[in-house]
N, C-alpha and C positions, 0 to 999 in steps of 0.2 A: 504494500500500500504506500509506504514512504517513497519507494522508487517511482511508483506511478505518479505521485504528487510532484516529485522532482522533475520528472519528464514533462509533465503538463506545464509546470512553471517555466521550464526552459522553452517550451514551444511558444508560450505566450510572449516571452521576451524576444524570441527570434522573429516572430511573424507580425507583432503589433507595430504599427507605424503611426506617426502623426500625419494624418491624411492632409494633403495639400501643402505639406511642409517638407517634402522630400526632394526638392529640385537640385540642391547641391549634391546630395547623395547619389541621385540618379545620374547626374553629370559625371561624377567620379566613377560610378559603376560601369559607365560606357567604356572605360579603359580596362583592358584584359588583366593587367597586373593587379588592379584594385579588386576586380571581381574574383580573381584567384585568391587574393588575400582574405576576402570575406569567406570564400568557400573553405579555406584552410584554418581560419582562426575564429570566426564569429561565434560559433556555438559555445566553445569553451570560454571565450572572453565574456560573453554575456552571462554565462553561468558564474564566472568569477565575480562579476559586478553584483549579481543577485545575492550571492552569499555574503557580500559586504554591505548589503542594504542599498545598493545603487541601482536605479531603474534605467534601462537603456534609453528610453524616450525622454529621460530627464538628465542624462549624463552631462556633466561638465568635468574637464580635466585640467591638471596643472602638472608641470614637469620640473624636477630639480635634478641638475647634473653636477657631479663632483669629479673634477679632473684627476686628482690624486688617487682617489679610490676607483676610478674608471667605472662609474655607476650612474645610471639614470633612474630616478624614482618616478613612478606613476602615482599621482594623487587624484582622487575622484570625489565627487559629491553629486547630489541631486540638485537640479535647478531650483532655486529658492532657498536652499540651505546655506548657512553661513560658513561652516567649517568643511575643509577637505579631510579625507582620510587616506592613509597610505595603503595602496592596493597591491603594488608589485614593484620589483626592482629589476632592471635590465643591466647587463654588463656592456660596457664600451669595449669593443674588440680591438681597437688600434688607436694610437694617439700620435700627435706631433707637437713640437714646441716644448715649452717648459711651463711651470706654474707662473702665472702672471697674465695680465690682460693682453688683448690684441690691440696694438697701437698703430700699425701700418700694414699696407699691402705687402705680401710676400714674407712676413715674419714667421709664418707657419704656426702662429698662435691660435688657440681656441679662445674666443672672447670670454670675458668674465663680466657678469652684471645681470641685469634684470630685463628680459626681453619678452616678446610674444611671437607666436607662429604667424607669419604674414603671407605664406603662400604654400600651395600643395603642388608637387610635381610628380604626376603618375607615370611620366615617361623619362625619368631620370637616368643618367648614365650609371647611377648607383642604385638601380632597382626602383625604389620609391623614396621620395625626399620631402621633408618638412623644413621649409625655410624659416630662419629667425630674422628679426628686423635689426641685424647688425649692419651698419653702425647706428646706434641710437644717439640721443642727444648728448649723453655723457661721453661716448666714444668720439663724437665729433669735436667736443671741447678739449678732451685730454689726448686725443690721438694726433697723428701727423696730418696736418691739413692737406686736403685734396689727394691724399695717398692712403686712404683708410682701407681700401679693398671692400669686398662684399661677398655675396653668395655663400653664406655660411649656412649649412644644413645639418639636420639630423637625418641620416640616410642609411641605406643598406650597404651591402658589400663589406669589406674589412680593410679598406685603405683610406687614408685621409691626409690632407694638408690643411689643417685648421678647422675641420668639421668634426662631427660626432658620429662615427660609424657604429652600427649595432648588429650587423649581419642582416641578410634578407628576411630571415624568419622573424627576428625581433622587430624590424621596422614594419613588417606586415601587421603586427598587432598594434603598434602605436599609430600607424596610419589609419587603420580601421577605427580606432577609438577617437582619433582626431576628426575624422569624417563625421562620425556619429555626433560628437559634441558640437561641431560646427553646424550640422544639419538641425540640431536642437536649438540653435539660436545663439550659441556661445560665440560672440564676435571677436574675442581675444583670448587665446589660450596662452597663459603665462609659461615662460621657460626661464627658470632661475639657474644661472651657471656660476658655480663657486669653484675656487681653486682646490678646496678640500672641505670636509665637514667642519664648520668653523665654530666648534665648541671651544670653551676657554682652554681646556686641556690640549686640544690639537693646535690651537693658535700658539700657546706657550711652547709647544714642542717644535713646531715648524718655523716660527717666525725668526729665531736666531740665525737660520741659514740665509735669511734675506735682510738682515738688520742693516746692511750697508745702504739700502734704498729707503730713504724716508718717504719718498713719493709712493712707493709700493705699499709700505706699511700703512700709510694714511688711507690709501684706496682700499686695502683689505679690511681695515678697521671699519670703514664705511659699509662694505659688503657684510661684515660680521654683524652689524646692527640689524640689517635686513634678515640675515639668516636666523638669528636668534629670535627675532620677532615672529617669523613664520613658524619656527619650531615650537614656540610658546603658544601661539594662537591657532595655528592651522588655517588661518584666513589669508586670502590673497593680499599681497602687499599693496598698499595705497601710498604712492610717493610722487614727488616732484623732483626735477633735476635742476640744481641751482646754476648760477653763472660760473662756478668753479668746476662744474661737471660732477658734483657730488649728489648722491641720492639723499633726499630729505623725506623721511618716512612720516606719514600723517596719521 
């Protein structure tokens, strides 16, 4: 009986849609890679959401990436809820550059800061790709003017020059969830990229290796404020960027 109930619940999650609100999803499903991603991952993903109390048709997501730990966390909530909950963690399969923000084109660095997903690429050279809005206002103030670079993605495959590669299997899952969240009306999917998990203990342990750079320490202290606020509240960060390129959390 329990198994039958579970099967019924999964079927409801899989087949129920918000009628008249599927235009983005339909557009994405017209691409073979996206359709295959749904075929291969949707059922188990929607079950994972359901056991965590998240409804597919109300899904909103948030991502946290940690360069030192080579990890991307998936956080989710229902539309209308205040707090996110941690659902799953994905491994970053390859990396380039060192700890520290991206400040110019060609530096091989993965950006650090607070971003959103601003585009979907179902025909990427790296299977499927989710673009982040680098450079943001902070990057434009603190980076090398007119030579900041761009096209930073979370993508498939396992090669990178300044992006976040997850393998095809893992990006399939994140891409499907991002499509669902966008189709549900989430206009901005946050992506928080940190050099490491910025607890007081980790900061104390890692910072001496970078003590010669006052600018980097100041920037990381700024990121640490945002990191700790999100860890404490599980709420999406509300912030402005001041004239010095620093995040001011509201």
